[in-house]
Backbone as a ProteinNet text record, in pm:
[ID]
protein_1_A
[PRIMARY]
MHWTDRRERYRATIGGNACIHPGSVYDAISARIAEEIGFEIGMFAGSIGSFAVLGAPDLIVLTLTEFAAQAYRINRAGKLPLMVDADHGYGNALNVMRTVQELETSGVAALMIEDTVLPRAFGEKKPTVISLEEGVGKMKAALTAREDKALTIIGRTSSPSITGLADGIKRLKAYEAAGVDALFIAGGLTRSDLDAIASEVKIPLMLGGVSGDLQDKDYLASRGVRVALQGHQPFSAAVKATYDTLKALRDGTKPSALTGIASSELMAKVTRDGDYKSWTEKFLN
[TERTIARY]
2082.5	1956.5	1952.3	1831.7	1813.5	1774.3	1844.4	1828.5	1760.1	1739.5	1694	1556.9	1465.7	1330.9	1334	1411.1	1414.3	1484.8	1578.9	1643.4	1545.7	1461.5	1360.1	1257.1	1222.5	1130.2	1193.1	1322.9	1392.5	1387	1415.7	1411.7	1271.1	1170.2	1032.4	1003.3	1056.5	1034.7	1098.9	1224.9	1291.4	1249.2	1183.3	1132.5	994.8	935.3	803.1	808.9	701.5	691	697.7	709.1	705.8	845.5	857.7	979.8	950.8	1037.5	1016	1133.1	1105	1208.8	1241	1366.1	1399.9	1408.6	1396.7	1414.2	1560.7	1619.3	1759.8	1771.2	1849.1	1862.5	2009.9	2035.1	2175	2198.9	2092.1	2108.1	1981.8	1978.6	1866.5	1734.8	1734.8	1610.8	1558.5	1645.5	1599.6	1545.2	1604.7	1555.2	1417.8	1397.2	1265.7	1159.7	1196.7	1101.7	1064.8	1164.6	1137.7	1047.2	1070.7	986.9	845.5	835.1	704.4	622.2	687.4	618.2	573.3	645.1	602.2	695.5	820.2	915.4	940.8	945.8	971.1	1117.2	1206.8	1350.5	1417.1	1522.6	1607.2	1736.5	1796.4	1922.6	2024	2138.8	2247.6	2366.4	2395.4	2499.6	2635.8	2740.1	2875.4	2902.3	2849.9	2869.6	2805	2683.1	2612.6	2680.4	2735.8	2812.7	2930.1	3000.9	3114.7	3069.9	2957.3	2904.9	2866.2	2789.5	2729.7	2831.2	2925.5	3020.8	3142	3192.7	3317.4	3299	3184.3	3171.2	3268.4	3290.5	3390.1	3325.5	3383.1	3327.8	3348.1	3281.3	3283.6	3411.9	3521.6	3652.3	3713.7	3629.6	3673.2	3770.8	3741.6	3821.3	3752.7	3626.6	3554.2	3601.7	3623.7	3670.1	3552.2	3580.1	3478.4	3422.6	3508.9	3463.5	3364.8	3395.6	3306.3	3173.4	3179.5	3058	2970	3031.2	2954.6	2893.4	2965.7	2912.7	2789.8	2792.5	2676.4	2560.2	2590.6	2484.4	2418.5	2497.1	2440.6	2349	2390.3	2306.2	2173.2	2177.8	2055	1968	2027.7	1950.3	1888.9	1959.3	1905.3	1792.8	1776.1	1672.7	1533.3	1524	1392.7	1403.4	1308.8	1304.1	1301.4	1341.8	1342.6	1454.8	1424.4	1531.7	1625.4	1754.1	1850.6	1945	1952.1	2053.6	2163	2287.1	2399.1	2492.9	2560	2661.8	2797	2852.4	2981.2	3098.6	3076.4	3181.2	3252.4	3383.7	3460.9	3495.4	3430	3462.1	3585.2	3627.5	3739.6	3872.9	3888.3	4016.1	3999.4	4081.1	4074.3	3970.9	3973.2	3870.9	3873.1	3990.9	3997.6	3933.6	3955.1	3888.4	3737.3	3694.3	3551.1	3492	3563.1	3514.1	3496.8	3594.3	3585.1	3468.4	3448.9	3338.8	3204.7	3186.2	3060.4	3039.1	3143	3131	3088.2	3151.8	3120.3	2980	2942	2810.2	2698.6	2725.1	2625.1	2601.6	2708.4	2696.9	2622.2	2635.7	2570.4	2421.7	2374.2	2230.4	2176.1	2261.7	2208.9	2132.6	2035.3	1956.9	2020.1	2094.3	2155.9	2276.6	2377.2	2493.8	2541.4	2595.3	2645.4	2796.2	2860.9	3004.4	3024.8	3104	3122.2	3259.9	3271.2	3396.2	3473	3444	3518.5	3652.3	3754.9	3883.7	3869.4	3881.8	3866.7	3976.2	4026.4	4009.2	4081.2	4052.9	4115	4267.1	4336.2	4481.8	4531.2	4655.7	4715.6	4707.1	4655.3	4647	4528	4447.8	4334.2	4220.9	4176.1	4073.9	3933.4	3922	3793.1	3791	3672	3665.4	3702.9	3762.8	3796.6	3744.5	3741.7	3694	3806.9	3797	3893.6	3869	3956.6	3937.3	3813.9	3758.3	3642.8	3676	3794.5	3833.6	3839.9	3895.2	3900	3760.1	3675.1	3536.8	3464	3477.7	3414.6	3470.1	3600	3660.2	3602.6	3577	3518.1	3376.8	3299.9	3163.4	3164.2	3251	3259.8	3307.3	3398.5	3446.3	3333.2	3251.7	3138.9	3041.1	3011.4	2916.8	2972.5	3101	3163.9	3161.6	3181.1	3187.9	3052	2944.2	2809.8	2774.8	2723.2	2678.7	2527.2	2455.5	2309.7	2269.9	2220.5	2188.8	2074.1	2004.5	1900.1	1958	2083.8	2149.9	2165.3	2123.8	2130.6	2264.4	2333.5	2458.5	2430.3	2466.2	2437.8	2568.6	2580.9	2696.2	2668.2	2757.8	2736	2843.8	2802.5	2898.6	2853.2	2951	2926.4	2978	3012.8	3081.5	3003.9	2869.6	2804.1	2838.6	2856.3	2889	3039.2	3120	3265.9	3332.2	3300.6	3365.7	3270.5	3144.3	3049.6	2948.7	2838.2	2727	2765.6	2839.9	2875.5	2956.3	3055.2	3134.8	3049.6	2959.4	2871.6	2787.1	2728.4	2646.2	2730.9	2850.5	2941.5	2970.2	2994.2	3022.4	2897.9	2784.2	2661.9	2631	2647.8	2622.8	2723.5	2846.9	2948.7	2919.7	2873.7	2841	2716.5	2622	2504.8	2547.6	2636.8	2684.7	2763.1	2827.9	2902.6	2810.6	2682.5	2585.5	2528	2555.9	2499.1	2346.8	2281.9	2135.5	2067.9	2139.7	2084.1	2199	2165.9	2266.3	2228.4	2324.4	2302.4	2384.7	2318.9	2386.2	2387.6	2506.5	2522.3	2558.7	2529.1	2560.3	2440.5	2450.9	2338.2	2307.9	2180.6	2133.6	2020.6	2006.1	1890	1794.6	1675.4	1580.6	1636.2	1700.9	1755.7	1865.7	1946	2048.2	1981.9	1879.6	1813.5	1742.9	1683.1	1618	1719.8	1838.1	1942.1	1990	2007.6	2053	1947.7	1822.9	1714.4	1696.3	1731.2	1715.9	1825.3	1931.5	2046.8	2058.9	1998.2	2010.8	1872.9	1868.3	1740.7	1715.6	1819.7	1800.9	1758.5	1706.1	1658	1763.8	1719.5	1806.1	1776	1877.6	1863.9	1939.1	1886.7	1945.9	1976.2	2080.5	2107	2003.2	2028.4	1931.1	1893.8	1765.9	1720	1659.3	1662.6	1609.6	1536.3	1469.6	1402.8	1298.6	1300.9	1197.5	1217.3	1324.2	1340.6	1265.6	1208	1131	988.5	979.1	851	859.7	800.8	817	753.8	647	585.2	679.4	740.6	836.7	955.1	1010.1	1125	1090.1	972.6	930.7	922.6	876.2	863.9	999.3	1105.7	1240.7	1320	1248.9	1315.1	1379.1	1357.6	1413.5	1324.2	1382	1305.1	1333.2	1448.9	1483.5	1545.4	1494.5	1550.3	1572.3	1696.5	1728	1677.6	1650.6	1606.7	1704.1	1823.7	1917.1	1908.9	1977.2	1986.5	1950.8	1837.2	1793.3	1765.6	1718.8	1691.8	1811.3	1930.9	2048.7	2075.4	2065	2086.3	1983.2	1859.5	1754.6	1785.2	1837.4	1872.4	1986.8	2083.1	2195.2	2143.7	2057.3	2005.7	1921.7	1837.8	1754.9	1841.1	1945.7	2035.6	2109.9	2160.7	2233.6	2143.7	2023.7	1932.8	1891.1	1868.4	1825.6	1937.3	2058.9	2171.7	2200.9	2192	2218.4	2112.2	1986.2	1880.6	1902.1	1940.7	1967.3	2086.9	2191.2	2309.2	2277.4	2184.6	2147.1	2045.9	2004.3	1918	1773.1	1735.1	1596.8	1569.9	1456	1418.9	1378.2	1414.2	1374.7	1226.6	1143.5	998.5	954	1039.8	1004	1055.8	1130	1185	1073.3	1092.6	996.8	1060.6	975.6	1026.7	1080.1	1035.6	1083.4	988	1042.9	959.3	876	750.8	664.1	708.4	662	695.4	636.6	522.3	460	545.3	597.7	682.7	813.3	871.2	994.5	973.2	857.9	827.5	814.8	755.3	736.8	870.2	956.1	1079.5	1184.5	1169.1	1262	1206.8	1088.2	1023	1002.5	962.6	944.7	844.3	736.3	636.4	693.2	775.8	838.5	925.5	1004.9	1095.6	1019.1	908.1	826.4	767.8	723.2	668.2	773.7	894.6	1002.3	1042.8	1040	1074	974.3	845.8	743.9	752.5	788	792.5	914.8	1029.5	1154.1	1219.7	1180.6	1248.2	1157.9	1034.7	944.7	918.4
-909.4	-901	-1010	-1048.7	-1151.7	-1084.8	-1121.2	-1054	-1138.6	-1266.5	-1356.3	-1318.2	-1273.7	-1240.3	-1135.5	-1029.2	-924.4	-974.1	-1065	-1123.6	-1210.1	-1280.8	-1361.9	-1273.8	-1160.2	-1067.1	-1005.8	-979	-928.1	-1031.1	-1156	-1261.9	-1278.5	-1262.6	-1273.3	-1161.1	-1042.4	-929.7	-953.3	-994.3	-1013.4	-1144.9	-1230.7	-1354.5	-1340.5	-1221	-1197.4	-1162.9	-1105.5	-1072.6	-923.6	-842.4	-696.6	-636.5	-516.8	-437.3	-326.3	-311.4	-208.8	-111.2	8.4	108.7	106.9	88.4	92.9	236.1	252.4	383.7	405.6	512.3	542.7	599.5	531.2	571.5	585.7	657.5	682.3	685.9	684	682.7	626.1	624.6	564.5	634.7	767.5	842	820.8	828.9	811.2	670	571.6	434.3	420	483.1	478.1	545	654.8	724	635.5	573	485.5	370	315	204.6	253.4	368.9	426	453.4	502.8	537.2	412.6	302.5	178	118.6	166.4	104.6	-40.4	-127.6	-269	-295.5	-213.2	-232.9	-97.1	-94.7	23.3	-1.1	104.8	95.5	189.9	136	217.1	204.4	310.7	308.6	344.7	297.1	331.2	479.7	541.4	685.6	762.6	723.8	792.8	765.9	646.4	618.1	712.5	736.8	828	970.2	1011.1	1145	1160.9	1062.9	1075.8	1058.4	966.4	935.1	1026.9	1053.8	1129.8	1270.1	1296.6	1422.6	1429.1	1313.4	1302.2	1246.7	1275.7	1220	1069.5	1009.2	863.5	819.8	819.1	784	664.3	583.7	461.9	496.8	604	639.1	594.9	556.7	502.8	360.8	323.7	188.9	94.4	-34.7	-135.9	-117.9	-95.8	-81.2	33.7	146.8	262.8	234	169.2	139	40.6	-65.8	-166.8	-107.4	-17.9	44.3	128.5	202	282.3	192.9	82.8	-10.9	-68.8	-97.8	-150.7	-47.3	77.9	182.6	190.9	179.1	182.3	62.2	-55.6	-178	-185.9	-141.1	-152.1	-52.4	44.2	145.9	96.1	-16.4	-65.7	-204.6	-237.3	-371.4	-369.8	-258.7	-246.8	-331.6	-424.1	-501.1	-405.9	-415.9	-321.3	-391.1	-338.1	-383.5	-278.2	-324.1	-230.2	-255.5	-148.9	-152.9	-169.3	-291.2	-318.3	-294.5	-215.5	-181.4	-307.7	-308	-421.2	-521.2	-503.8	-591	-545.1	-420.9	-357.4	-429.1	-492	-555.4	-678.6	-779.1	-901.8	-998.5	-1123.5	-1219.3	-1244.9	-1238.5	-1257.7	-1139.6	-1020.6	-903.1	-912	-969.3	-989.2	-1076.7	-1181.6	-1269.6	-1191	-1109.5	-1026.8	-929	-872.3	-779	-845.8	-965.8	-1037.5	-1065.5	-1106.7	-1136.3	-1013.1	-899.6	-778.1	-727.5	-730.6	-678.4	-773.7	-902.8	-996.8	-973.3	-951.1	-922.8	-791.6	-696.6	-566.4	-571.3	-684.1	-700.9	-675.2	-657.7	-628.6	-749.3	-722	-827.9	-873.8	-783.4	-815.3	-724.8	-777.2	-696.1	-727.7	-626.4	-647	-628.1	-713.6	-706.3	-681.2	-580.2	-545.1	-582.9	-582.8	-623.7	-505.9	-384.9	-267.3	-260.7	-210.8	-187.4	-63.6	-82.2	26.1	16.8	131.7	264.2	271.5	373.7	385.5	396	331.2	335.9	474.9	503.5	632.7	656.2	771.8	808.5	751.2	669	606.8	708.6	731.5	831.7	772.8	647.7	582.9	456.9	414.5	291.7	169.7	72.8	-54.9	-166.6	-287	-401.9	-503.4	-580	-686.3	-799.9	-896.4	-1008.8	-1088.3	-1158.5	-1242.1	-1345.4	-1402.4	-1505.9	-1450.4	-1328.6	-1268.3	-1234	-1187.8	-1157.2	-1279.1	-1391.1	-1515.8	-1557.7	-1541	-1575.5	-1493.2	-1365.4	-1280	-1325.4	-1362.3	-1407.3	-1537.3	-1629.4	-1755.4	-1731.7	-1638.2	-1605.7	-1548.6	-1461.1	-1402.4	-1509.9	-1602.6	-1710	-1801.5	-1826.6	-1912.5	-1848.1	-1716.4	-1646.4	-1631.6	-1638.6	-1620.6	-1733.7	-1698	-1798.3	-1813.2	-1701.4	-1706.2	-1717.3	-1832.3	-1855.8	-1768.4	-1701.4	-1608.3	-1477.2	-1450	-1329.3	-1338.4	-1235	-1233.3	-1175.6	-1250.7	-1206	-1167	-1044.1	-988.9	-962.9	-1018.1	-988.3	-863.4	-767.3	-638.7	-615.2	-561.1	-525.6	-401.3	-324.5	-210.9	-243.9	-368.9	-406.2	-375.6	-384.5	-349.9	-210.4	-115.4	21.2	47.6	-50.6	-32.8	-116.8	-245.9	-337.9	-390.2	-349	-388.6	-491	-497.3	-583.2	-730.9	-776.2	-918.4	-961	-879.2	-911.4	-902.1	-803.9	-790.8	-915	-965.4	-1085.9	-1205.2	-1214	-1323	-1321	-1202.2	-1189.2	-1221.2	-1170.5	-1196.2	-1346.1	-1413.2	-1557.6	-1632.8	-1586.2	-1652	-1633.2	-1513.4	-1489.4	-1568.8	-1579.9	-1663.2	-1808.2	-1857.9	-1994.9	-2016.3	-1909.6	-1920.2	-1935.2	-1895.2	-1917.4	-1795	-1674.8	-1555.8	-1558.9	-1484.3	-1487	-1389.9	-1285.3	-1183	-1112.3	-1034	-961.9	-815.1	-728.8	-584.5	-527.9	-450.1	-390	-239.2	-181.8	-37	19.7	146.9	209.5	209.5	289	305.1	181.6	149.8	39.8	89.5	28.6	51.9	-66.4	-52.9	-164.8	-287.9	-266.5	-381.7	-449.1	-370.3	-428.4	-515.8	-459	-532.8	-656.5	-645.1	-761.6	-873.9	-837.2	-937.5	-1001.1	-919.1	-971.3	-1063.6	-1018.8	-1096.9	-1232.1	-1240.6	-1367.6	-1467	-1419.1	-1505	-1547.8	-1472.5	-1506.3	-1529.1	-1608.2	-1650	-1595.2	-1551.9	-1504.2	-1357.9	-1303.6	-1165.6	-1064.4	-963.2	-854.6	-728.3	-643.6	-514.9	-411.9	-290.8	-184.8	-62.9	11.7	140.8	240.1	367.2	466.9	451.1	441.6	422.9	552	567	689	655.2	755.1	738.5	629.2	545.9	443.5	324.9	329.1	224.3	257.4	376	413.6	360.6	233	163.9	36.3	38.9	-74.8	-202.2	-188.7	-308.2	-374.1	-292.3	-346.5	-409.3	-337.3	-389.8	-523.5	-530	-654.6	-768.5	-738.5	-842.9	-894.3	-821.8	-862.5	-915.1	-943	-1002.3	-904.7	-773.6	-673.1	-663.3	-683.1	-681.6	-558.7	-494.9	-373.4	-275.3	-152.4	-47.1	76.3	117.2	234.3	361.3	462.1	592.3	704.4	668.8	770.1	785.8	885.8	903.4	1046.4	1091.8	1228.9	1261.7	1165.8	1203.1	1264.3	1210.3	1268.6	1408.9	1426.1	1558.9	1658.3	1611.7	1699.4	1739.3	1645.7	1675.9	1776.4	1762.1	1857.1	1998	2008.6	2141.9	2200.8	2117.9	2168.8	2217.4	2142.1	2182.7	2310.4	2315.3	2434.7	2558	2545.3	2660.1	2705.6	2611	2646.1	2716.1	2661.9	2725.1	2863.6	2875.2	3005.7	3107.6	3063.9	3155.4	3203.5	3112.4	3150.8	3245.8	3214	3300.2	3438.6	3444.3	3572.1	3649.6	3592.9	3667.5	3624.1	3523	3474.7	3419.2	3454.2	3402.7	3255.5	3175	3033.9	3014.2	3099.7	3087.1	3115.6	3179.1	3215.9	3116	3016.1	2917.3	2833.4	2792	2703.5	2567.3	2467.8	2334.9	2259.9	2296	2232.2	2119.8	2006.1	1893.9	1932.2	1889.2	1916.6	1834.4	1876.3	1800.5	1660.3	1645.9	1513.8	1423.3	1476.8	1396.7	1361.1	1455.6	1427.5	1318	1324	1220.5	1083.9	1080.5	952.8	893.3	973.2	917.1	888.8	948.9	918.3	814.5	760.5	659.8	713.7	838.2	903.4	829	778.6	706.9	581.4	507.5	387.7	423.8	529.4	566.5	616.2	685.3	727	605.5	507.7	385.8	311.2	300.4	230.5	306.7	440	521.1	494.6	493.3	469.6	328	234.3	94	60.7	118.7	73.8	177.6	304.7	407.6	466.5	420.9	471.9	364.7
2738	2664.6	2558.8	2520.6	2419	2286.8	2180.2	2053.2	1945.9	1971.2	1865.5	1810	1896.3	1850.3	1739.4	1758.7	1656.8	1529.6	1545.5	1427.4	1348.5	1419.6	1350.8	1281.4	1343.1	1278	1153.9	1160	1041.4	929.2	961.4	860.1	802.3	886.4	836.7	737.7	764.1	674.3	538.3	537.4	408.1	343	419	362.8	302.8	313.3	258	110.4	61.2	-81	-110.5	-5.6	-24.5	-16.6	-73.7	-60.2	40.8	139.6	241.8	243.7	294.8	318.7	467.9	505.8	647.9	698.3	829.6	889.6	922.5	870.5	899	1040	1125.5	1265.6	1301.4	1408.9	1445.7	1596.7	1676.6	1822	1885.5	2017.9	2089.4	2058.2	2056.8	2034.4	1893	1793	1655	1634.1	1699.7	1687.3	1751.4	1865.8	1931.2	1843.3	1780.5	1693.7	1575.5	1512.5	1397.6	1437.5	1555	1603.1	1633.1	1695.2	1729.9	1604	1499.8	1376	1300.6	1318.4	1256.2	1152.9	1146.2	1055	1096	996.1	1024	1060.4	1004.4	1018.8	1038.1	1118.2	1129.1	1053.2	1000.6	928.3	989.9	1029.7	1084.5	990.2	917.2	814.6	872.6	806.1	848.3	837	731.3	714.7	828.4	864.4	972.7	1106.4	1122.5	1243.1	1256.5	1146.4	1149.6	1179.9	1119.1	1146.2	1293.9	1343.8	1476.8	1589.1	1571.1	1678.2	1674.7	1553.9	1542.1	1487	1424.1	1352.8	1236.9	1172.6	1065.9	939.8	822.1	697.8	690.7	593.1	577.9	506.5	580.8	524.9	596.3	660.8	731.8	843.1	915.8	1033.4	1162.8	1153.5	1268.8	1293.6	1419.6	1450.3	1473	1464.2	1492.2	1633.3	1730.4	1868.8	1883.3	1820.4	1827.7	1757.9	1643.2	1567.8	1643.8	1697.7	1771.2	1897.6	1963.3	2085.1	2054.1	1943.4	1906.7	1865.1	1793.8	1756.1	1881.5	1983.9	2108.6	2175.1	2176.2	2235.2	2161.9	2029.9	1950.8	1985.1	1991.7	2013.3	2152	2252.5	2388.4	2413.4	2322	2340	2305.4	2236.2	2196.1	2136.9	2050.9	1992.9	1840.2	1782	1636.6	1577.6	1484.9	1420.8	1345.2	1374.2	1317.9	1221.5	1099	1005.4	1000	986.8	989.8	872.7	835.3	731.1	799.5	791.8	857.2	763.1	658.1	562.3	511.8	512.7	460.5	571.2	687.2	799.9	875.4	847.7	917.7	896	779.7	749.4	662.6	688.1	609.6	666.4	621	662.7	813.5	874.5	1019.9	1092.3	1040.1	1096.4	1078.5	966.2	943.6	1053.8	1091.9	1198.4	1328.2	1361.8	1482.5	1470.6	1351.9	1329.3	1355.3	1302.9	1323.6	1471.9	1540.6	1683.6	1762.1	1735	1809.5	1777.8	1650.7	1613.9	1654	1651.7	1701.9	1850.4	1924.9	2067.7	2092.7	2001.7	2019.4	1988.7	1932.7	1914.3	1775.8	1675.6	1543.1	1488.8	1402.9	1339.9	1209.5	1144.9	1015.9	996.8	929.6	898.1	757.5	691.5	556.1	552	473.3	449.5	300.9	267.1	126.3	74.8	-58.5	-121.9	-181.7	-134.7	-178.2	-106	-173.7	-108.7	-21.3	110.1	207.2	313.5	362	301.2	167.4	91.8	-39.6	-26.8	-121.2	-121.8	-160.9	-126.7	-160.7	-310.7	-347.6	-488.4	-562.4	-497.5	-565.4	-578.6	-700	-725.5	-730.4	-770.1	-782	-696.8	-651.5	-570.7	-653.7	-587.5	-650.3	-561.6	-615.6	-538.4	-520.8	-413.7	-390.5	-489.5	-491.7	-582.7	-542.9	-638.2	-610.4	-503.7	-511.2	-415.1	-273.4	-259.6	-126.4	-78.1	-168.8	-131.6	-80.9	-150.8	-106.9	28.8	47.1	175.8	289.4	263.6	367.8	401.7	301.7	327.3	408.6	373.2	447	589.7	607.1	741.7	826.6	768	840.3	884.1	795.8	827.3	935	931	1031.1	1168.6	1173.9	1302.7	1368.6	1290.6	1344.9	1440.3	1558.8	1655.7	1657.1	1654.3	1648.1	1501.1	1461.5	1320.9	1271.6	1362.8	1320.8	1268.7	1301.6	1253	1100.7	1029.7	883.9	837.3	752	692.4	547.2	512.3	379.9	305.7	187	103.1	21.4	28.9	-38.5	-144.6	-257.8	-361.7	-437.1	-482.5	-572.1	-711.5	-733.2	-857.5	-985.4	-989.2	-1115.9	-1166.8	-1074.9	-1115.8	-1121.5	-1079.3	-1079.2	-1187.6	-1189.9	-1284.6	-1390.2	-1384.5	-1487.5	-1440.1	-1511.3	-1472.1	-1470.3	-1570	-1577.9	-1455.8	-1418.4	-1299.8	-1174.7	-1171.4	-1056.1	-1035.9	-1141.7	-1131.6	-1089.8	-1143.8	-1106	-956.3	-902.3	-759.1	-676	-716.9	-641.7	-636.8	-748.4	-753.1	-665.8	-663.6	-581	-432.8	-394.6	-253.8	-213.3	-304.9	-279	-258.7	-342.7	-330.9	-201.6	-151.9	-26.8	93.2	77.1	183.2	249.9	197.6	262.4	251.3	339	346.6	251.2	210.7	123	53.8	-47.7	-126.4	-135.8	-111.8	-117.3	-232.2	-318.3	-432.6	-414.8	-406.3	-394.9	-530.6	-551.4	-679.1	-771.9	-875	-965.3	-1047.8	-1059	-1142.3	-1231.4	-1346.6	-1431.9	-1413.4	-1468.7	-1461.4	-1532.9	-1644.5	-1716.3	-1635.9	-1563.1	-1474.6	-1368.9	-1303.8	-1197	-1250.5	-1367.9	-1428.9	-1450	-1498.5	-1524.3	-1393.8	-1291.6	-1162.1	-1102.1	-1104.4	-1044.1	-1111.9	-1238.9	-1310.8	-1275.1	-1208.2	-1180	-1034.8	-942.7	-800.6	-740.6	-635	-576.6	-436.8	-368.3	-231.2	-232.9	-120.2	-118.7	-160.3	-233.3	-277	-197.4	-184.4	-117.4	-199.2	-201.5	-281.6	-196.4	-239.4	-180	-228.3	-213.2	-255.3	-401.7	-429.7	-567.1	-619.6	-750.5	-810.7	-939.1	-995.1	-1122.9	-1121.4	-1226.5	-1241	-1147	-1066.6	-965.9	-836.8	-828.5	-710.2	-721.4	-741	-756.9	-674.9	-555.7	-465.4	-519.5	-594.8	-652.4	-753.3	-838.9	-934.3	-862	-763.5	-689.2	-623.6	-562.9	-497.8	-597.8	-719	-820.8	-866.8	-838.2	-875.8	-756.1	-648.6	-532.9	-437.3	-460	-369.6	-246.7	-132.1	-7.6	78.1	57.9	131	32.6	30.5	-53.9	32.3	46	126.8	59.1	139.7	89.5	124.2	166.4	212.4	363.6	414.3	559.9	599.9	548.9	572.4	718.9	802.9	942.1	1013.6	988.2	1053.5	1001.4	869.5	811.5	863.3	879.4	932.3	1075.6	1154.1	1293.1	1300	1209.9	1205.8	1177	1076.2	1040.8	1153.4	1216.5	1325.9	1442	1473.9	1582.3	1546.4	1423.5	1379.1	1384.2	1327.5	1321.2	1460.5	1549.5	1685.1	1761.3	1753.8	1822.5	1765.6	1633.1	1571.8	1613.5	1618.1	1659.2	1802	1889.7	2028.3	2036.9	1959.8	1960.5	1907.4	1811.9	1751.2	1834.4	1946.8	2036.7	2043.1	1967.8	1975.3	2114.2	2172.3	2302.8	2291.2	2388.9	2383.1	2357.4	2412.9	2395.1	2252.3	2174.1	2037.2	1933.3	1977.8	1885.2	1824.5	1701.7	1634.3	1609.1	1582.8	1552.2	1671.8	1791.6	1914.7	1953.8	1991.5	2033.5	2154.9	2155	2269.7	2389.6	2506.2	2627.5	2619.6	2553.4	2538.6	2450.6	2341.3	2253.8	2324.1	2396.2	2469.2	2573	2640.5	2739.5	2673.6	2554.6	2485	2443.2	2379.1	2324	2431.1	2549.4	2658.6	2756.2	2725.9	2811.6	2953.1	2959.9	3089	3177.3	3116.9	3195.6	3259.8	3187.3	3244.4	3363.7	3347.1	3455.9	3578.9	3556.2	3670.7	3741.4	3664.4	3723	3803.5	3747.7	3819	3944.7	3936.4	4053.5	4166	4132.3	4234.1	4289	4205.7	4249	4332.5	4294.7	4356.8	4448.2	4440.1	4519.6	4627.5	4636.7	4741.6	4847.9
[MASK]
+++++++++++++++++++++++++++++++++++++++++++++++++++++++++++++++++++++++++++++++++++++++++++++++++++++++++++++++++++++++++++++++++++++++++++++++++++++++++++++++++++++++++++++++++++++++++++++++++++++++++++++++++++++++++++++++++++++++++++++++++++++++++++++++++++++++++++++++++++++++++++++

């Protein structure tokens, strides 16, 4: 399959003047729904990958191979530009290169590499970050490994909330100088923090879940923020719906009495039933 078109659409989105919320997706069906509804971008997080593939918490136990395979399943289901959280690149700078190669092959439109020490060391109670020099090396390795120049490489850091705003800005500026296409800031920020960051960097900014007075897309857009995550509620909603439905059935509720069940029309839409019927008539008759 050819992936460049969706990568170019992703770049057009973050190259604009607006701030958008991506649709959090985790499998082929959720990605089709996000595309059908009209989301410009899909987001596949490392935490959700661990939940969906392993049924495990976000403790960096998911492997690159498992994550890339799920990203490919999501991408082949439609044409939604997908950005993914590639964590720390699954190791050192050489592992980052392998990560970029695998995720580029899987069809992602954008991937982020972070400078957090992962997984946490024995006895470590709070997150820490790698050295600035190692972080820059990882960003340069990611850029070197990229073959399709339309693929967006995002430098990610939580340093403002871990080592302080000054160090965070220093890291963001260094990653920008290394050549990344955008910068992702995780962790809590205030408006004054964002104002200070926006005054120092020129490439598009992206934020994790925002709260309070940062939930203003016009303000965020004016500070160069092009993507702001809203969390990953769709997966949690799916878990609750599945749990409630199975429990109701186990408790004796008749299938006909269940509520919150997708209609046959919606199921046909998200499974591309019409396409498969057309192909069946064309190629099997």
